[in-house]
N, CA, C and O atoms as a GROMACS GRO file, in nm:
protein
  620
    1UNK      N    1  14.987  12.111   4.493
    1UNK     CA    2  15.085  12.218   4.593
    1UNK      C    3  15.134  12.320   4.491
    1UNK      O    4  15.165  12.291   4.375
    2UNK      N    5  15.139  12.473   4.556
    2UNK     CA    6  15.188  12.587   4.500
    2UNK      C    7  15.369  12.551   4.503
    2UNK      O    8  15.442  12.485   4.577
    3UNK      N    9  15.388  12.632   4.380
    3UNK     CA   10  15.591  12.664   4.467
    3UNK      C   11  15.550  12.764   4.456
    3UNK      O   12  15.596  12.816   4.355
    4UNK      N   13  15.428  12.878   4.550
    4UNK     CA   14  15.474  12.973   4.588
    4UNK      C   15  15.539  12.987   4.714
    4UNK      O   16  15.509  12.910   4.805
    5UNK      N   17  15.632  13.083   4.729
    5UNK     CA   18  15.692  13.105   4.875
    5UNK      C   19  15.729  13.237   4.946
    5UNK      O   20  15.650  13.324   4.910
    6UNK      N   21  15.773  13.260   4.989
    6UNK     CA   22  15.807  13.397   5.056
    6UNK      C   23  15.875  13.467   4.959
    6UNK      O   24  15.855  13.587   4.945
    7UNK      N   25  15.971  13.393   4.876
    7UNK     CA   26  16.031  13.466   4.769
    7UNK      C   27  16.001  13.504   4.633
    7UNK      O   28  16.066  13.571   4.552
    8UNK      N   29  15.877  13.442   4.626
    8UNK     CA   30  15.876  13.400   4.497
    8UNK      C   31  15.841  13.517   4.414
    8UNK      O   32  15.819  13.506   4.294
    9UNK      N   33  15.834  13.668   4.499
    9UNK     CA   34  15.772  13.793   4.406
    9UNK      C   35  15.933  13.847   4.374
    9UNK      O   36  15.945  13.939   4.294
   10UNK      N   37  16.038  13.798   4.429
   10UNK     CA   38  16.157  13.848   4.357
   10UNK      C   39  16.203  13.902   4.289
   10UNK      O   40  16.179  13.840   4.185
   11UNK      N   41  16.290  14.027   4.253
   11UNK     CA   42  16.277  14.014   4.088
   11UNK      C   43  16.450  14.019   4.036
   11UNK      O   44  16.488  13.985   3.923
   12UNK      N   45  16.535  14.067   4.143
   12UNK     CA   46  16.700  14.041   4.144
   12UNK      C   47  16.718  13.934   4.153
   12UNK      O   48  16.719  13.873   4.046
   13UNK      N   49  16.749  13.822   4.332
   13UNK     CA   50  16.750  13.744   4.371
   13UNK      C   51  16.778  13.657   4.262
   13UNK      O   52  16.695  13.639   4.173
   14UNK      N   53  16.922  13.586   4.262
   14UNK     CA   54  16.944  13.448   4.206
   14UNK      C   55  16.947  13.544   3.987
   14UNK      O   56  17.004  13.490   3.892
   15UNK      N   57  16.898  13.628   3.982
   15UNK     CA   58  16.904  13.691   3.833
   15UNK      C   59  17.003  13.805   3.821
   15UNK      O   60  17.007  13.900   3.899
   16UNK      N   61  17.118  13.781   3.674
   16UNK     CA   62  17.200  13.862   3.647
   16UNK      C   63  17.140  14.032   3.661
   16UNK      O   64  17.103  14.103   3.568
   17UNK      N   65  17.145  14.063   3.797
   17UNK     CA   66  17.048  14.231   3.818
   17UNK      C   67  17.169  14.371   3.705
   17UNK      O   68  17.289  14.344   3.720
   18UNK      N   69  17.156  14.434   3.658
   18UNK     CA   70  17.205  14.575   3.632
   18UNK      C   71  17.179  14.705   3.728
   18UNK      O   72  17.080  14.772   3.756
   19UNK      N   73  17.373  14.710   3.779
   19UNK     CA   74  17.359  14.793   3.863
   19UNK      C   75  17.275  14.952   3.843
   19UNK      O   76  17.298  15.045   3.765
   20UNK      N   77  17.188  14.938   3.930
   20UNK     CA   78  17.130  15.076   3.919
   20UNK      C   79  17.215  15.186   3.888
   20UNK      O   80  17.325  15.200   3.940
   21UNK      N   81  17.169  15.262   3.807
   21UNK     CA   82  17.264  15.433   3.862
   21UNK      C   83  17.258  15.580   3.942
   21UNK      O   84  17.337  15.674   3.956
   22UNK      N   85  17.146  15.554   3.978
   22UNK     CA   86  17.154  15.594   4.114
   22UNK      C   87  17.012  15.507   4.189
   22UNK      O   88  16.940  15.415   4.151
   23UNK      N   89  17.022  15.610   4.347
   23UNK     CA   90  16.956  15.558   4.417
   23UNK      C   91  16.751  15.559   4.349
   23UNK      O   92  16.660  15.483   4.383
   24UNK      N   93  16.749  15.618   4.298
   24UNK     CA   94  16.600  15.700   4.301
   24UNK      C   95  16.542  15.565   4.144
   24UNK      O   96  16.429  15.540   4.101
   25UNK      N   97  16.694  15.505   4.099
   25UNK     CA   98  16.632  15.383   4.021
   25UNK      C   99  16.584  15.268   4.096
   25UNK      O  100  16.468  15.228   4.093
   26UNK      N  101  16.721  15.194   4.195
   26UNK     CA  102  16.745  15.108   4.250
   26UNK      C  103  16.570  15.052   4.346
   26UNK      O  104  16.485  15.103   4.419
   27UNK      N  105  16.600  14.906   4.275
   27UNK     CA  106  16.426  14.890   4.359
   27UNK      C  107  16.488  14.828   4.461
   27UNK      O  108  16.588  14.756   4.449
   28UNK      N  109  16.425  14.858   4.575
   28UNK     CA  110  16.466  14.787   4.714
   28UNK      C  111  16.345  14.679   4.732
   28UNK      O  112  16.230  14.724   4.728
   29UNK      N  113  16.362  14.548   4.749
   29UNK     CA  114  16.282  14.449   4.786
   29UNK      C  115  16.350  14.383   4.881
   29UNK      O  116  16.466  14.354   4.911
   30UNK      N  117  16.180  14.363   4.938
   30UNK     CA  118  16.145  14.307   5.063
   30UNK      C  119  16.075  14.108   5.063
   30UNK      O  120  16.051  14.022   4.977
   31UNK      N  121  16.069  14.119   5.206
   31UNK     CA  122  16.012  13.960   5.204
   31UNK      C  123  15.935  13.966   5.338
   31UNK      O  124  15.950  14.039   5.435
   32UNK      N  125  15.826  13.842   5.306
   32UNK     CA  126  15.752  13.829   5.486
   32UNK      C  127  15.897  13.802   5.543
   32UNK      O  128  15.997  13.774   5.478
   33UNK      N  129  15.880  13.824   5.729
   33UNK     CA  130  15.977  13.775   5.846
   33UNK      C  131  15.894  13.664   5.855
   33UNK      O  132  15.774  13.652   5.875
   34UNK      N  133  15.999  13.571   5.834
   34UNK     CA  134  15.957  13.416   5.905
   34UNK      C  135  15.926  13.414   6.077
   34UNK      O  136  15.858  13.342   6.150
   35UNK      N  137  16.038  13.570   6.105
   35UNK     CA  138  15.968  13.503   6.277
   35UNK      C  139  15.938  13.638   6.308
   35UNK      O  140  16.014  13.673   6.398
   36UNK      N  141  15.867  13.723   6.276
   36UNK     CA  142  15.805  13.804   6.300
   36UNK      C  143  15.752  13.868   6.414
   36UNK      O  144  15.748  13.989   6.433
   37UNK      N  145  15.694  13.743   6.521
   37UNK     CA  146  15.661  13.731   6.629
   37UNK      C  147  15.755  13.735   6.752
   37UNK      O  148  15.733  13.685   6.863
   38UNK      N  149  15.876  13.811   6.705
   38UNK     CA  150  15.971  13.767   6.775
   38UNK      C  151  16.107  13.891   6.812
   38UNK      O  152  16.210  13.823   6.804
   39UNK      N  153  16.140  14.008   6.840
   39UNK     CA  154  16.246  14.113   6.854
   39UNK      C  155  16.337  14.074   6.766
   39UNK      O  156  16.316  13.954   6.743
   40UNK      N  157  16.420  14.109   6.711
   40UNK     CA  158  16.550  14.044   6.701
   40UNK      C  159  16.623  14.180   6.617
   40UNK      O  160  16.550  14.258   6.555
   41UNK      N  161  16.746  14.196   6.622
   41UNK     CA  162  16.845  14.222   6.567
   41UNK      C  163  16.906  14.222   6.439
   41UNK      O  164  17.024  14.190   6.433
   42UNK      N  165  16.831  14.261   6.308
   42UNK     CA  166  16.924  14.274   6.205
   42UNK      C  167  17.087  14.323   6.191
   42UNK      O  168  17.137  14.267   6.289
   43UNK      N  169  17.184  14.388   6.132
   43UNK     CA  170  17.298  14.417   6.128
   43UNK      C  171  17.360  14.418   5.948
   43UNK      O  172  17.416  14.313   5.917
   44UNK      N  173  17.356  14.482   5.882
   44UNK     CA  174  17.428  14.518   5.777
   44UNK      C  175  17.487  14.643   5.755
   44UNK      O  176  17.434  14.753   5.738
   45UNK      N  177  17.609  14.607   5.757
   45UNK     CA  178  17.771  14.639   5.751
   45UNK      C  179  17.847  14.682   5.535
   45UNK      O  180  17.847  14.609   5.436
   46UNK      N  181  17.891  14.813   5.554
   46UNK     CA  182  17.910  14.824   5.384
   46UNK      C  183  18.032  14.926   5.457
   46UNK      O  184  18.029  15.048   5.478
   47UNK      N  185  18.153  14.814   5.490
   47UNK     CA  186  18.264  14.942   5.503
   47UNK      C  187  18.302  14.960   5.371
   47UNK      O  188  18.421  14.932   5.384
   48UNK      N  189  18.286  14.990   5.232
   48UNK     CA  190  18.344  15.005   5.155
   48UNK      C  191  18.191  15.137   5.033
   48UNK      O  192  18.165  15.128   4.912
   49UNK      N  193  18.137  15.231   5.131
   49UNK     CA  194  18.016  15.269   5.123
   49UNK      C  195  18.106  15.422   5.007
   49UNK      O  196  18.172  15.511   5.061
   50UNK      N  197  18.088  15.416   4.880
   50UNK     CA  198  18.157  15.521   4.805
   50UNK      C  199  17.979  15.640   4.766
   50UNK      O  200  17.886  15.585   4.706
   51UNK      N  201  17.968  15.753   4.801
   51UNK     CA  202  17.914  15.817   4.688
   51UNK      C  203  18.036  15.963   4.618
   51UNK      O  204  18.158  15.967   4.602
   52UNK      N  205  17.912  16.076   4.592
   52UNK     CA  206  18.051  16.161   4.546
   52UNK      C  207  17.982  16.297   4.591
   52UNK      O  208  17.868  16.322   4.629
   53UNK      N  209  18.094  16.372   4.571
   53UNK     CA  210  18.068  16.538   4.685
   53UNK      C  211  18.016  16.615   4.520
   53UNK      O  212  18.045  16.598   4.402
   54UNK      N  213  17.944  16.685   4.583
   54UNK     CA  214  17.804  16.752   4.466
   54UNK      C  215  17.839  16.841   4.368
   54UNK      O  216  17.805  16.854   4.250
   55UNK      N  217  17.968  16.942   4.490
   55UNK     CA  218  18.031  17.013   4.402
   55UNK      C  219  18.170  17.014   4.397
   55UNK      O  220  18.212  17.127   4.369
   56UNK      N  221  18.269  16.921   4.416
   56UNK     CA  222  18.392  16.920   4.338
   56UNK      C  223  18.375  16.795   4.276
   56UNK      O  224  18.454  16.802   4.182
   57UNK      N  225  18.302  16.647   4.270
   57UNK     CA  226  18.270  16.553   4.174
   57UNK      C  227  18.379  16.427   4.210
   57UNK      O  228  18.391  16.329   4.136
   58UNK      N  229  18.472  16.448   4.364
   58UNK     CA  230  18.592  16.380   4.430
   58UNK      C  231  18.485  16.258   4.439
   58UNK      O  232  18.372  16.269   4.393
   59UNK      N  233  18.530  16.149   4.499
   59UNK     CA  234  18.527  16.040   4.566
   59UNK      C  235  18.491  16.059   4.735
   59UNK      O  236  18.576  16.093   4.817
   60UNK      N  237  18.378  16.037   4.760
   60UNK     CA  238  18.393  16.046   4.953
   60UNK      C  239  18.364  15.886   4.976
   60UNK      O  240  18.303  15.819   4.892
   61UNK      N  241  18.399  15.850   5.062
   61UNK     CA  242  18.383  15.725   5.102
   61UNK      C  243  18.337  15.718   5.301
   61UNK      O  244  18.359  15.808   5.382
   62UNK      N  245  18.277  15.595   5.327
   62UNK     CA  246  18.192  15.597   5.415
   62UNK      C  247  18.166  15.388   5.499
   62UNK      O  248  18.117  15.290   5.442
   63UNK      N  249  18.205  15.394   5.596
   63UNK     CA  250  18.192  15.303   5.673
   63UNK      C  251  18.010  15.313   5.739
   63UNK      O  252  17.976  15.366   5.845
   64UNK      N  253  17.888  15.220   5.600
   64UNK     CA  254  17.767  15.212   5.748
   64UNK      C  255  17.780  15.114   5.834
   64UNK      O  256  17.882  15.051   5.860
   65UNK      N  257  17.656  15.102   5.885
   65UNK     CA  258  17.630  14.974   5.961
   65UNK      C  259  17.497  15.050   5.989
   65UNK      O  260  17.484  15.164   6.035
   66UNK      N  261  17.387  14.950   5.946
   66UNK     CA  262  17.325  15.032   5.931
   66UNK      C  263  17.232  14.810   6.070
   66UNK      O  264  17.254  14.690   6.055
   67UNK      N  265  17.142  14.891   6.172
   67UNK     CA  266  17.082  14.792   6.270
   67UNK      C  267  16.939  14.843   6.284
   67UNK      O  268  16.906  14.950   6.336
   68UNK      N  269  16.838  14.728   6.216
   68UNK     CA  270  16.706  14.711   6.215
   68UNK      C  271  16.650  14.554   6.326
   68UNK      O  272  16.699  14.444   6.354
   69UNK      N  273  16.544  14.616   6.351
   69UNK     CA  274  16.461  14.534   6.407
   69UNK      C  275  16.310  14.503   6.344
   69UNK      O  276  16.204  14.566   6.353
   70UNK      N  277  16.337  14.413   6.295
   70UNK     CA  278  16.245  14.391   6.188
   70UNK      C  279  16.089  14.375   6.265
   70UNK      O  280  16.073  14.333   6.380
   71UNK      N  281  15.948  14.435   6.147
   71UNK     CA  282  15.838  14.437   6.210
   71UNK      C  283  15.817  14.268   6.118
   71UNK      O  284  15.865  14.158   6.147
   72UNK      N  285  15.732  14.306   6.011
   72UNK     CA  286  15.700  14.187   5.910
   72UNK      C  287  15.787  14.154   5.790
   72UNK      O  288  15.814  14.042   5.745
   73UNK      N  289  15.818  14.245   5.758
   73UNK     CA  290  15.890  14.293   5.683
   73UNK      C  291  16.078  14.270   5.664
   73UNK      O  292  16.144  14.337   5.743
   74UNK      N  293  16.133  14.206   5.595
   74UNK     CA  294  16.272  14.229   5.624
   74UNK      C  295  16.334  14.250   5.458
   74UNK      O  296  16.286  14.205   5.353
   75UNK      N  297  16.401  14.296   5.469
   75UNK     CA  298  16.563  14.330   5.308
   75UNK      C  299  16.570  14.266   5.242
   75UNK      O  300  16.632  14.181   5.307
   76UNK      N  301  16.552  14.206   5.112
   76UNK     CA  302  16.631  14.112   5.080
   76UNK      C  303  16.762  14.166   5.028
   76UNK      O  304  16.753  14.278   4.979
   77UNK      N  305  16.898  14.101   5.029
   77UNK     CA  306  17.064  14.163   5.105
   77UNK      C  307  17.062  14.158   4.949
   77UNK      O  308  17.079  14.275   4.912
   78UNK      N  309  17.050  14.076   4.840
   78UNK     CA  310  17.073  14.160   4.656
   78UNK      C  311  17.052  14.296   4.661
   78UNK      O  312  17.132  14.386   4.635
   79UNK      N  313  16.948  14.304   4.695
   79UNK     CA  314  16.870  14.476   4.656
   79UNK      C  315  16.948  14.581   4.732
   79UNK      O  316  16.986  14.682   4.672
   80UNK      N  317  16.972  14.565   4.852
   80UNK     CA  318  17.037  14.619   4.972
   80UNK      C  319  17.141  14.698   4.880
   80UNK      O  320  17.142  14.816   4.845
   81UNK      N  321  17.215  14.607   4.856
   81UNK     CA  322  17.365  14.587   4.806
   81UNK      C  323  17.337  14.648   4.674
   81UNK      O  324  17.445  14.696   4.638
   82UNK      N  325  17.239  14.672   4.575
   82UNK     CA  326  17.244  14.728   4.460
   82UNK      C  327  17.184  14.856   4.516
   82UNK      O  328  17.222  14.945   4.439
   83UNK      N  329  17.125  14.899   4.592
   83UNK     CA  330  17.060  15.049   4.611
   83UNK      C  331  17.213  15.083   4.696
   83UNK      O  332  17.227  15.206   4.700
   84UNK      N  333  17.289  15.035   4.741
   84UNK     CA  334  17.418  15.116   4.814
   84UNK      C  335  17.484  15.120   4.726
   84UNK      O  336  17.536  15.231   4.712
   85UNK      N  337  17.532  14.987   4.590
   85UNK     CA  338  17.648  15.037   4.503
   85UNK      C  339  17.542  15.193   4.408
   85UNK      O  340  17.586  15.300   4.365
   86UNK      N  341  17.445  15.156   4.407
   86UNK     CA  342  17.412  15.273   4.310
   86UNK      C  343  17.484  15.437   4.351
   86UNK      O  344  17.538  15.515   4.273
   87UNK      N  345  17.459  15.455   4.516
   87UNK     CA  346  17.549  15.615   4.539
   87UNK      C  347  17.669  15.628   4.499
   87UNK      O  348  17.734  15.728   4.525
   88UNK      N  349  17.726  15.503   4.414
   88UNK     CA  350  17.939  15.544   4.358
   88UNK      C  351  17.881  15.678   4.260
   88UNK      O  352  17.964  15.768   4.258
   89UNK      N  353  17.783  15.701   4.196
   89UNK     CA  354  17.780  15.772   4.122
   89UNK      C  355  17.711  15.884   4.177
   89UNK      O  356  17.728  15.976   4.097
   90UNK      N  357  17.642  15.923   4.273
   90UNK     CA  358  17.584  16.032   4.304
   90UNK      C  359  17.567  16.101   4.405
   90UNK      O  360  17.555  16.057   4.519
   91UNK      N  361  17.566  16.168   4.387
   91UNK     CA  362  17.681  16.377   4.384
   91UNK      C  363  17.566  16.396   4.548
   91UNK      O  364  17.449  16.367   4.521
   92UNK      N  365  17.577  16.420   4.635
   92UNK     CA  366  17.565  16.390   4.782
   92UNK      C  367  17.574  16.439   4.957
   92UNK      O  368  17.593  16.379   5.063
   93UNK      N  369  17.560  16.523   4.933
   93UNK     CA  370  17.620  16.568   5.114
   93UNK      C  371  17.650  16.455   5.181
   93UNK      O  372  17.560  16.384   5.135
   94UNK      N  373  17.735  16.354   5.290
   94UNK     CA  374  17.709  16.312   5.352
   94UNK      C  375  17.604  16.229   5.443
   94UNK      O  376  17.581  16.109   5.460
   95UNK      N  377  17.549  16.355   5.497
   95UNK     CA  378  17.396  16.375   5.618
   95UNK      C  379  17.305  16.257   5.532
   95UNK      O  380  17.268  16.146   5.568
   96UNK      N  381  17.283  16.332   5.399
   96UNK     CA  382  17.218  16.373   5.276
   96UNK      C  383  17.199  16.224   5.281
   96UNK      O  384  17.090  16.185   5.322
   97UNK      N  385  17.306  16.119   5.238
   97UNK     CA  386  17.343  15.990   5.187
   97UNK      C  387  17.285  15.932   5.317
   97UNK      O  388  17.168  15.897   5.333
   98UNK      N  389  17.388  15.927   5.411
   98UNK     CA  390  17.310  15.816   5.526
   98UNK      C  391  17.199  15.842   5.575
   98UNK      O  392  17.144  15.753   5.640
   99UNK      N  393  17.119  15.999   5.552
   99UNK     CA  394  16.957  15.975   5.613
   99UNK      C  395  16.861  15.953   5.434
   99UNK      O  396  16.741  15.958   5.409
  100UNK      N  397  16.963  15.934   5.359
  100UNK     CA  398  16.853  15.876   5.220
  100UNK      C  399  16.857  15.662   5.287
  100UNK      O  400  16.778  15.577   5.330
  101UNK      N  401  16.941  15.671   5.268
  101UNK     CA  402  16.912  15.552   5.325
  101UNK      C  403  16.858  15.483   5.397
  101UNK      O  404  16.799  15.381   5.362
  102UNK      N  405  16.872  15.536   5.547
  102UNK     CA  406  16.794  15.509   5.603
  102UNK      C  407  16.580  15.573   5.601
  102UNK      O  408  16.491  15.548   5.682
  103UNK      N  409  16.578  15.630   5.512
  103UNK     CA  410  16.455  15.668   5.482
  103UNK      C  411  16.403  15.582   5.410
  103UNK      O  412  16.294  15.534   5.442
  104UNK      N  413  16.491  15.530   5.260
  104UNK     CA  414  16.426  15.433   5.183
  104UNK      C  415  16.408  15.291   5.294
  104UNK      O  416  16.332  15.205   5.249
  105UNK      N  417  16.460  15.265   5.406
  105UNK     CA  418  16.463  15.115   5.448
  105UNK      C  419  16.325  15.166   5.513
  105UNK      O  420  16.217  15.139   5.461
  106UNK      N  421  16.333  15.223   5.601
  106UNK     CA  422  16.152  15.267   5.700
  106UNK      C  423  16.085  15.281   5.591
  106UNK      O  424  15.998  15.197   5.569
  107UNK      N  425  16.101  15.366   5.516
  107UNK     CA  426  15.933  15.299   5.435
  107UNK      C  427  15.908  15.262   5.417
  107UNK      O  428  15.786  15.245   5.418
  108UNK      N  429  16.016  15.177   5.359
  108UNK     CA  430  15.997  14.995   5.289
  108UNK      C  431  15.930  14.879   5.384
  108UNK      O  432  15.833  14.805   5.370
  109UNK      N  433  16.054  14.906   5.516
  109UNK     CA  434  16.008  14.802   5.577
  109UNK      C  435  15.960  14.797   5.712
  109UNK      O  436  15.936  14.710   5.796
  110UNK      N  437  15.954  14.937   5.704
  110UNK     CA  438  15.859  14.941   5.865
  110UNK      C  439  15.875  14.949   5.957
  110UNK      O  440  15.782  14.970   6.035
  111UNK      N  441  15.988  14.939   5.991
  111UNK     CA  442  16.038  14.846   6.101
  111UNK      C  443  16.018  14.862   6.243
  111UNK      O  444  15.933  14.948   6.268
  112UNK      N  445  16.071  14.805   6.350
  112UNK     CA  446  15.977  14.832   6.499
  112UNK      C  447  16.093  14.935   6.516
  112UNK      O  448  16.060  15.032   6.585
  113UNK      N  449  16.237  14.938   6.465
  113UNK     CA  450  16.350  15.032   6.502
  113UNK      C  451  16.464  15.030   6.397
  113UNK      O  452  16.499  14.918   6.360
  114UNK      N  453  16.528  15.136   6.345
  114UNK     CA  454  16.637  15.090   6.228
  114UNK      C  455  16.708  15.248   6.341
  114UNK      O  456  16.659  15.339   6.408
  115UNK      N  457  16.851  15.198   6.300
  115UNK     CA  458  16.925  15.282   6.336
  115UNK      C  459  17.054  15.285   6.211
  115UNK      O  460  17.078  15.183   6.147
  116UNK      N  461  17.119  15.397   6.190
  116UNK     CA  462  17.212  15.404   6.100
  116UNK      C  463  17.329  15.470   6.166
  116UNK      O  464  17.309  15.579   6.220
  117UNK      N  465  17.468  15.408   6.168
  117UNK     CA  466  17.578  15.477   6.185
  117UNK      C  467  17.671  15.524   6.057
  117UNK      O  468  17.754  15.450   6.004
  118UNK      N  469  17.651  15.624   6.026
  118UNK     CA  470  17.752  15.637   5.906
  118UNK      C  471  17.885  15.727   5.902
  118UNK      O  472  17.876  15.850   5.905
  119UNK      N  473  18.023  15.652   5.893
  119UNK     CA  474  18.134  15.686   5.920
  119UNK      C  475  18.180  15.720   5.828
  119UNK      O  476  18.216  15.641   5.741
  120UNK      N  477  18.194  15.876   5.817
  120UNK     CA  478  18.315  15.896   5.709
  120UNK      C  479  18.428  15.888   5.667
  120UNK      O  480  18.482  15.792   5.722
  121UNK      N  481  18.508  15.947   5.585
  121UNK     CA  482  18.628  15.927   5.596
  121UNK      C  483  18.626  16.056   5.556
  121UNK      O  484  18.542  16.101   5.478
  122UNK      N  485  18.761  16.154   5.631
  122UNK     CA  486  18.795  16.297   5.652
  122UNK      C  487  18.773  16.332   5.463
  122UNK      O  488  18.798  16.257   5.369
  123UNK      N  489  18.728  16.446   5.463
  123UNK     CA  490  18.758  16.513   5.330
  123UNK      C  491  18.742  16.666   5.381
  123UNK      O  492  18.647  16.707   5.448
  124UNK      N  493  18.888  16.766   5.322
  124UNK     CA  494  18.916  16.844   5.365
  124UNK      C  495  18.975  16.881   5.497
  124UNK      O  496  19.003  16.995   5.534
  125UNK      N  497  18.996  16.732   5.585
  125UNK     CA  498  19.061  16.715   5.696
  125UNK      C  499  18.968  16.702   5.817
  125UNK      O  500  19.008  16.684   5.932
  126UNK      N  501  18.848  16.712   5.781
  126UNK     CA  502  18.698  16.695   5.883
  126UNK      C  503  18.672  16.528   5.857
  126UNK      O  504  18.684  16.475   5.747
  127UNK      N  505  18.635  16.458   5.983
  127UNK     CA  506  18.614  16.311   5.909
  127UNK      C  507  18.429  16.369   5.959
  127UNK      O  508  18.415  16.451   6.050
  128UNK      N  509  18.336  16.325   5.902
  128UNK     CA  510  18.203  16.347   5.960
  128UNK      C  511  18.135  16.230   5.963
  128UNK      O  512  18.132  16.150   5.870
  129UNK      N  513  18.069  16.216   6.084
  129UNK     CA  514  17.993  16.103   6.139
  129UNK      C  515  17.813  16.138   6.148
  129UNK      O  516  17.757  16.211   6.230
  130UNK      N  517  17.751  16.061   6.035
  130UNK     CA  518  17.608  16.120   6.043
  130UNK      C  519  17.522  15.946   6.134
  130UNK      O  520  17.579  15.838   6.139
  131UNK      N  521  17.382  15.975   6.192
  131UNK     CA  522  17.366  15.869   6.294
  131UNK      C  523  17.201  15.934   6.292
  131UNK      O  524  17.168  16.050   6.314
  132UNK      N  525  17.116  15.821   6.260
  132UNK     CA  526  16.957  15.823   6.216
  132UNK      C  527  16.955  15.715   6.347
  132UNK      O  528  17.043  15.650   6.403
  133UNK      N  529  16.808  15.729   6.366
  133UNK     CA  530  16.726  15.619   6.440
  133UNK      C  531  16.619  15.646   6.429
  133UNK      O  532  16.594  15.766   6.438
  134UNK      N  533  16.506  15.554   6.405
  134UNK     CA  534  16.349  15.605   6.385
  134UNK      C  535  16.298  15.633   6.561
  134UNK      O  536  16.176  15.651   6.565
  135UNK      N  537  16.362  15.639   6.696
  135UNK     CA  538  16.286  15.595   6.842
  135UNK      C  539  16.396  15.538   6.931
  135UNK      O  540  16.518  15.551   6.949
  136UNK      N  541  16.301  15.474   6.973
  136UNK     CA  542  16.344  15.396   7.100
  136UNK      C  543  16.382  15.229   7.066
  136UNK      O  544  16.283  15.156   7.053
  137UNK      N  545  16.474  15.184   7.057
  137UNK     CA  546  16.425  15.018   7.025
  137UNK      C  547  16.385  14.989   7.134
  137UNK      O  548  16.392  15.045   7.243
  138UNK      N  549  16.314  14.846   7.080
  138UNK     CA  550  16.188  14.821   7.204
  138UNK      C  551  16.355  14.755   7.331
  138UNK      O  552  16.477  14.743   7.320
  139UNK      N  553  16.224  14.728   7.458
  139UNK     CA  554  16.374  14.705   7.609
  139UNK      C  555  16.396  14.539   7.560
  139UNK      O  556  16.492  14.492   7.620
  140UNK      N  557  16.343  14.453   7.480
  140UNK     CA  558  16.367  14.335   7.509
  140UNK      C  559  16.472  14.295   7.345
  140UNK      O  560  16.460  14.180   7.303
  141UNK      N  561  16.544  14.369   7.286
  141UNK     CA  562  16.661  14.351   7.231
  141UNK      C  563  16.811  14.319   7.309
  141UNK      O  564  16.796  14.316   7.431
  142UNK      N  565  16.925  14.299   7.273
  142UNK     CA  566  17.029  14.333   7.312
  142UNK      C  567  17.055  14.381   7.134
  142UNK      O  568  17.052  14.316   7.030
  143UNK      N  569  17.077  14.508   7.164
  143UNK     CA  570  17.139  14.634   7.061
  143UNK      C  571  17.348  14.599   7.056
  143UNK      O  572  17.420  14.641   7.147
  144UNK      N  573  17.393  14.535   6.960
  144UNK     CA  574  17.515  14.559   6.999
  144UNK      C  575  17.568  14.677   6.969
  144UNK      O  576  17.533  14.711   6.856
  145UNK      N  577  17.652  14.770   7.034
  145UNK     CA  578  17.768  14.850   7.006
  145UNK      C  579  17.820  14.839   6.847
  145UNK      O  580  17.890  14.747   6.804
  146UNK      N  581  17.774  14.949   6.771
  146UNK     CA  582  17.845  14.866   6.645
  146UNK      C  583  17.986  14.915   6.595
  146UNK      O  584  18.038  14.902   6.484
  147UNK      N  585  18.027  14.966   6.694
  147UNK     CA  586  18.255  14.892   6.686
  147UNK      C  587  18.299  14.970   6.561
  147UNK      O  588  18.384  14.909   6.496
  148UNK      N  589  18.256  15.113   6.502
  148UNK     CA  590  18.329  15.177   6.463
  148UNK      C  591  18.374  15.286   6.532
  148UNK      O  592  18.313  15.392   6.548
  149UNK      N  593  18.502  15.251   6.580
  149UNK     CA  594  18.583  15.370   6.630
  149UNK      C  595  18.561  15.522   6.517
  149UNK      O  596  18.553  15.530   6.394
  150UNK      N  597  18.557  15.598   6.594
  150UNK     CA  598  18.575  15.783   6.568
  150UNK      C  599  18.724  15.777   6.508
  150UNK      O  600  18.829  15.730   6.553
  151UNK      N  601  18.698  15.836   6.403
  151UNK     CA  602  18.838  15.874   6.310
  151UNK      C  603  18.977  15.878   6.386
  151UNK      O  604  18.928  15.965   6.460
  152UNK      N  605  19.071  15.868   6.422
  152UNK     CA  606  19.183  15.905   6.459
  152UNK      C  607  19.314  15.946   6.357
  152UNK      O  608  19.412  16.015   6.385
  153UNK      N  609  19.277  15.875   6.227
  153UNK     CA  610  19.393  15.910   6.175
  153UNK      C  611  19.493  15.820   6.185
  153UNK      O  612  19.451  15.706   6.166
  154UNK      N  613  19.658  15.829   6.217
  154UNK     CA  614  19.709  15.750   6.228
  154UNK      C  615  19.782  15.745   6.348
  154UNK      O  616  19.887  15.683   6.366
  155UNK      N  617  19.721  15.814   6.430
  155UNK     CA  618  19.728  15.810   6.572
  155UNK      C  619  19.684  15.750   6.672
  155UNK      O  620  19.720  15.784   6.785
   0.00000   0.00000   0.00000
């Protein structure tokens, strides 16, 4: 009997894994989807996503919501967490950060459908929200609202 499972190839889960210094250095990992014959939505929410402004070096903060309908692959959540944390010292505009996260996931997972909402807190008095999706979602899945209100300040 083999000790091999769908999780056997993972290198970060259950290990002391250092924080990647850049998104390019971060290793996203995937596992086979044991429910791949069904359409369903998986959601990851990162309410404390941070990066830095490439011009000023000041911190930027966002609330990211990632929804995807898996195909044959699932993203391993610890690797996703480390990938998202790797943006902490990465200088890029809001649009670039948001779409980079989405594209890396699409390239890795080849999902049936993926969308990301990047709800960025104001910089210079202007909040910037960035949205990306791969196409139309399957008709047979329930996709809830992302539940993040447009920035209103204190009012």
